[in-house]
C-alpha positions in Angstrom: 2.9 20.1 -52.3 5.1 17.8 -50.3 3.1 15.0 -48.6 3.3 14.9 -44.8 5.5 12.0 -43.6 3.6 8.9 -42.6 3.8 8.4 -38.8 5.8 5.4 -37.7 3.4 2.8 -36.4 3.7 2.1 -32.7 4.4 -1.5 -31.5 1.4 -3.6 -30.7 0.0 -2.7 -27.3 1.0 0.9 -27.2 -0.9 4.1 -27.9 0.3 7.7 -28.3 -1.3 10.7 -26.6 -1.9 14.1 -28.4 1.7 15.0 -27.9 2.9 11.7 -29.4 4.1 10.2 -26.1 3.8 6.3 -26.3 2.3 4.5 -23.4 1.1 1.0 -22.5 -2.4 0.6 -24.0 -4.2 -0.3 -20.8 -3.9 3.2 -19.4 -5.6 5.0 -22.3 -9.1 5.4 -20.7 -8.6 8.5 -18.5 -6.0 11.1 -17.4 -6.0 9.6 -13.9 -5.2 6.2 -15.3 -2.3 7.7 -17.4 -0.9 9.5 -14.3 -0.9 6.2 -12.4 0.8 4.5 -15.3 3.5 7.3 -15.6 4.3 7.8 -12.0 3.4 4.7 -10.0 3.0 1.4 -11.9 6.3 -0.4 -12.1 8.3 2.0 -9.9 9.9 0.2 -6.9 8.3 0.8 -3.5 9.7 0.0 0.0 7.1 1.9 2.1 5.1 -0.5 4.2 1.9 1.6 4.1 1.9 1.8 0.3 2.7 -2.0 0.0 -0.1 -2.9 2.3 -2.5 -0.5 0.5 -1.7 -2.0 -2.8 -2.1 -5.6 -1.8 -5.4 -4.8 -0.2 -6.7 -2.9 -3.3 -5.6 -5.7 -5.6 -7.8 -8.0 -3.5 -10.7 -5.6 -3.8 -10.1 -5.5 -7.6 -10.8 -9.2 -8.0 -13.6 -9.4 -10.5 -13.5 -5.7 -11.3 -11.3 -3.4 -13.3 -8.3 -1.6 -11.7 -9.8 1.7 -13.0 -12.8 1.1 -10.8 -10.6 0.7 -7.8 -8.3 3.7 -8.7 -11.4 5.9 -8.9 -12.3 4.9 -5.4 -8.8 4.9 -4.0 -9.2 8.1 -1.9 -12.4 6.6 -0.5 -10.6 3.4 0.5 -7.8 5.5 2.1 -10.4 7.4 4.2 -12.3 4.2 5.2 -9.2 2.2 6.1 -7.2 4.8 8.1 -4.8 5.5 5.1 -3.9 1.8 5.3 -2.1 2.1 8.6 -1.8 -1.6 9.4 -2.0 -1.1 13.2 -5.2 0.9 12.9 -6.8 -1.5 10.4 -5.9 -4.5 12.5 -7.8 -3.0 15.4 -11.1 -2.8 13.5 -13.8 -5.1 14.7 -17.3 -6.5 13.7 -19.0 -3.1 14.2 -16.5 -1.5 11.8 -17.2 -4.2 9.2 -20.9 -3.4 9.4 -20.2 0.3 9.0 -17.9 -0.3 6.0 -20.3 -2.6 4.3 -22.6 0.5 4.1 -19.8 2.9 2.9 -20.4 4.0 -0.7 -16.9 5.3 -1.1 -15.5 1.8 -1.3 -16.4 -1.6 -2.9 -18.9 -2.9 -0.3 -17.9 -6.6 -0.3 -18.0 -8.1 3.1 -15.5 -10.8 2.4 -12.9 -8.3 1.0 -13.5 -5.9 3.9 -12.9 -8.7 6.4 -9.9 -9.9 4.4 -8.3 -6.4 4.7 -8.7 -6.4 8.5 -7.3 -10.0 8.7 -4.4 -9.2 6.4 -3.5 -6.1 8.5 -3.1 -8.4 11.5 -0.9 -10.7 9.4 1.2 -7.7 8.4 2.0 -7.1 12.1 3.1 -10.7 12.4 5.3 -10.3 9.3 6.9 -7.2 10.8 7.7 -9.1 14.0 9.4 -11.8 12.0 11.1 -9.8 9.2 11.3 -6.3 10.5 9.0 -4.8 7.8 6.5 -5.9 5.2 8.9 -4.5 2.6 11.7 -6.8 3.7 9.4 -9.8 3.4 8.0 -8.7 0.0 11.3 -7.9 -1.7 12.6 -11.4 -0.9 10.4 -12.5 -3.9 11.9 -10.2 -6.5 12.6 -12.3 -9.5 16.2 -12.7 -10.7 17.0 -11.0 -14.0 17.3 -14.4 -15.8 13.8 -15.2 -14.7 12.4 -12.2 -16.7 11.6 -12.0 -20.4 14.5 -10.5 -22.4 12.0 -8.5 -24.6 8.6 -7.4 -23.2 6.2 -7.2 -26.1 2.5 -7.3 -25.9 2.5 -10.9 -27.0 4.9 -11.8 -24.1 2.9 -9.6 -21.6 -0.2 -11.6 -22.3 1.4 -14.6 -20.8 2.4 -12.8 -17.6 -0.6 -13.1 -15.3 1.4 -15.1 -12.8 5.0 -16.2 -12.3 7.0 -18.6 -10.2 7.7 -15.8 -7.8 4.1 -14.7 -7.4 3.0 -18.3 -7.0 5.6 -18.8 -4.2 4.6 -15.6 -2.4 0.9 -16.4 -2.7 1.5 -19.9 -1.3 3.5 -18.5 1.6 1.0 -15.7 2.4 -1.8 -18.2 2.4 0.1 -20.5 4.7 0.5 -17.4 7.0 -3.3 -16.8 7.1 -3.7 -14.1 4.4 -6.7 -14.1 2.1 -7.4 -12.7 -1.4 -3.8 -13.3 -2.3 -3.9 -15.7 -5.2 -1.0 -15.9 -7.6 -2.6 -13.5 -10.2 -3.4 -10.9 -7.5 0.1 -11.2 -6.1 1.6 -10.8 -9.6 -0.4 -7.7 -10.2 0.9 -6.4 -6.9 4.5 -7.1 -8.0 3.9 -5.3 -11.3 2.5 -2.2 -9.5 5.1 -2.1 -6.8 8.1 -2.4 -9.1 9.3 -5.9 -8.2 9.1 -6.4 -11.9 9.0 -3.8 -14.8 6.2 -4.8 -17.2 6.0 -1.6 -19.1 6.2 -2.7 -22.8 9.2 -2.1 -25.0 8.6 1.4 -26.5 6.6 2.8 -23.6 8.1 6.0 -22.4 7.9 4.9 -18.8 9.8 1.7 -19.3 13.3 3.4 -19.1 12.3 5.6 -16.2 11.1 2.5 -14.2 14.3 0.7 -15.1 16.4 3.7 -13.9 14.3 3.8 -10.7 14.9 0.1 -10.1 18.7 0.5 -10.7 18.9 3.2 -8.0 16.6 1.5 -5.6 17.9 0.3 -2.3 16.3 -3.1 -1.5 15.0 -3.5 2.1 
């Protein structure tokens, strides 16, 4: 009897699903997580509502796992008017008290107040730059500022960057909150300003192709 061929081991940091499709290891936990990884994370976004939503949810994630936030994302959308910045900016103290009691979201008063504050700051950025997208994409790193080969070992060093630190500093100067360099870098990863899918991940090439055809704001 001929022995079955030994499977080629995956690079460190990847896992394969039942069909043998390799993905970044962090999305292994649930099908919802894998769908987010395959179709959203690392793919470029120029839509202001999605950008505002993500930077708010990254703030809510502070101290928690992204899976916790992802599982509550529809609740967050319902609670915060689908992250329409104008509607969120109009919320007041009574709305804060209501949201602190809302079990669909993370009931953290400071983060709720931060979301409302940051919505008001979005309106200011739009007045100055035309859109949140135009402001955000000014901080896309140049190719020479990115690692030539993204292995798990390299990825472990990428919790911040010069670009995320610069954006964080500028946002804070403009009155934003819950936008530290690590939070901003996670936002940049998710919204496709950088492609941090590991080498060998099946989504890496798709994200690269999406970035190549993406029209910067």
